[in-house]
Each structure stands twice: as C-alpha cells, then as structure tokens.
C-alpha positions in Angstrom: 0.0 0.0 -0.1 1.3 3.4 -0.9 1.1 6.6 1.0 -2.2 8.6 -0.1 -3.0 12.2 -0.1 -6.1 13.0 2.2 -7.5 16.1 0.7 -10.1 16.7 3.4 -9.3 20.1 4.9 -9.3 20.3 8.7 -8.1 23.8 9.6 -9.4 23.6 13.3 -7.5 20.2 14.2 -4.6 21.0 16.7 -1.2 20.4 15.3 1.1 18.0 17.0 4.8 17.7 16.1 7.9 15.5 16.7 11.5 15.8 15.9 13.5 12.9 14.4 17.3 12.5 14.2 18.4 11.2 10.8 21.5 10.9 8.7 20.5 14.3 7.1 19.9 16.0 10.4 16.9 16.7 12.5 13.5 16.5 10.8 10.5 18.4 12.0 7.4 16.3 11.6 4.0 17.7 12.2 0.4 16.9 11.7 -2.8 16.2 13.4 -3.8 12.9 15.2 -4.8 11.3 11.9 -2.2 12.3 9.1 1.2 13.8 8.6 1.0 17.3 7.3 4.6 18.5 7.3 8.0 17.4 7.2 10.8 20.1 7.4 14.5 19.9 7.0 17.1 21.3 9.3 18.6 23.4 6.6 17.6 25.2 3.4 15.3 28.0 2.4 12.2 26.6 3.8 13.5 25.7 7.4 11.1 26.4 10.1 10.5 25.9 13.7 7.3 24.5 15.3 4.6 27.2 15.7 4.1 28.2 19.3 0.6 26.6 19.5 1.7 23.2 18.3 1.8 20.5 20.8 4.8 18.2 21.2 3.7 14.5 20.9 6.0 11.7 19.5 3.3 9.1 19.9 1.3 10.5 16.9 4.3 10.1 14.7 5.6 6.6 15.7 4.7 5.0 12.3 6.1 7.7 10.1 9.3 7.9 12.3 9.8 4.3 11.9 9.2 4.3 8.1 11.6 7.3 7.7 14.3 5.4 9.7 13.7 2.4 7.5 14.0 4.6 4.4 17.4 6.0 5.5 18.6 2.5 6.3 17.9 1.6 2.7 15.1 -0.8 3.9 12.1 0.9 2.7 10.9 2.3 -0.8 7.4 3.2 -0.2 5.6 4.8 2.7 2.3 3.6 4.1 1.1 6.4 6.1 -1.9 8.9 5.6 -0.8 12.3 4.4 -2.6 15.6 4.6 -0.7 18.3 2.7 -2.4 21.6 2.4 -2.5 23.2 -1.0 -4.4 24.2 -4.1 -6.2 21.7 -6.4 -3.3 22.1 -8.9 -0.7 21.6 -6.2 -2.6 18.3 -5.0 -2.4 17.1 -8.6 1.3 17.7 -8.8 1.9 16.1 -5.5 -0.2 13.1 -6.5 1.8 12.7 -9.7 5.1 12.9 -7.6 3.9 9.9 -5.7 4.1 7.9 -9.0 7.9 8.4 -9.3 9.6 5.1 -8.8 12.1 4.9 -6.0 15.6 5.5 -7.2 14.5 7.1 -10.4 14.1 10.7 -11.4 11.9 12.7 -13.9 11.8 16.4 -15.0 9.3 19.1 -14.4 8.0 18.9 -18.0 7.1 15.1 -17.6 5.1 16.0 -14.5 3.3 18.7 -16.2 2.5 16.3 -19.1 1.3 13.6 -16.7 -1.3 15.9 -15.1 -2.5 17.0 -18.6 -1.0 20.5 -18.4 2.1 20.4 -20.6 2.4 24.3 -20.7 2.6 24.5 -16.9 6.0 23.5 -16.4 7.0 26.5 -14.3 3.8 26.0 -12.3 4.8 22.4 -11.6 8.1 23.6 -10.4 6.5 26.1 -8.1 4.0 23.4 -6.8 7.1 21.1 -6.3 8.8 23.7 -4.4 5.9 24.1 -2.1 5.5 20.3 -1.2 5.1 20.3 2.5 5.9 16.7 2.8 9.3 16.0 1.2 10.7 12.4 1.1 7.1 11.2 1.7 6.0 12.8 -1.4 9.3 12.5 -3.4 9.9 16.0 -4.8 13.7 15.3 -4.6 13.2 12.9 -7.6 12.4 15.9 -9.8 15.4 17.3 -11.7 16.0 19.7 -14.5 15.5 18.5 -18.2 19.2 18.6 -18.7 19.7 16.2 -15.8 21.2 18.7 -13.3 19.8 19.1 -9.8 17.5 22.0 -9.4 16.2 23.9 -6.3 15.2 22.0 -3.3 13.7 23.2 0.1 16.3 21.4 2.2 19.2 22.4 -0.1 20.8 20.8 -3.0 23.2 18.9 -0.6 20.2 17.1 1.0 18.5 16.4 -2.4 21.8 15.0 -3.7 22.1 12.8 -0.5 18.5 11.5 -0.8 19.0 10.6 -4.5 22.4 9.0 -3.8 20.8 6.9 -0.9 17.9 5.6 -3.3 20.3 4.9 -6.2 22.5 2.8 -3.9 19.7 0.9 -2.4 17.3 0.4 -5.3 18.8 -3.2 -6.0 
C-alpha cells in the first residue's frame, strides 16, 4: 500500500509535532492525530520551527518515524501512512503525480506537467514542487532539470543529492 493524499481540509484540528534525528539532520514532523501534514529539513530556504501553538507528541508520529528510519537505512522504498498536505487543487495534482515516481529514479518538471494534462504548466509544476510540505514522503527530490542537473530543493541541494544517492545505492 502506498502513502495516499487525504484532501479533506481540517483547519481547526490541533497540530502536533515531533523531531526525528536522521542521517541528514533533525527533521520536524507535524500533523494532526490522523495524518502527517509537514516534514521540514534542518537546513535550506524553507527551514522552520514548530509554531508556538503546536503540541509536542511523539506518539502520533511513531509510524512515520519508523518508516523514515527504515527509508534512511535503505530498507523502505514506499511509505504507508496517511498524508494531509495543504495546497491548491493544482498543487494536489502535482503532489499526487510525484507519488508515482519510482524509488531511485528521477523525472523532470515537463514530464510531471504532461502527466497531469497541463504540458504548458512547467513553471507552475516547479512552483508546486517547491511548495511540497511533505518532502521525502511525497518525493519531490526525484524531480530534476530536463538537462539532468539538480535544481532547487527546500532542504538545499546537498540534502537532495544525498537522498538521490541513498535511493540509487539501495534500489537493487
């Protein structure tokens, strides 16, 4: 079973968070009691701290933490947890397409744009990719430039490179 996007919006649900130490640094994991809504890297342009009203609760994130540790150990290729990213309908379409990119493989923004039926929306796909609130779980790191070069990443290009290297080494 693959991770599935839950589109139902629940803005009044309290947010909980946990911190997980990984080989790429400490990840901030946040969500409600039913689904993960945010993964944040320790570095990069999109780094953030928990909001003051978020509640620390490791219990709600035991499954995602275990699956992330298995991923970083090279033992997991797919995630099996409920995801609830907040975004526009277009962003949700892009994020759903990202879930179809196979482990250890890459694609480009234009291929994602074509896969969602909007071949002229390459820049908008890039913007949606950059706003992905659940990196790793929704594998935006697998999207690279059409020329094969690494492009922007919220955690920084060093982390993007490390994630791709991890997957290539463990894809068997």
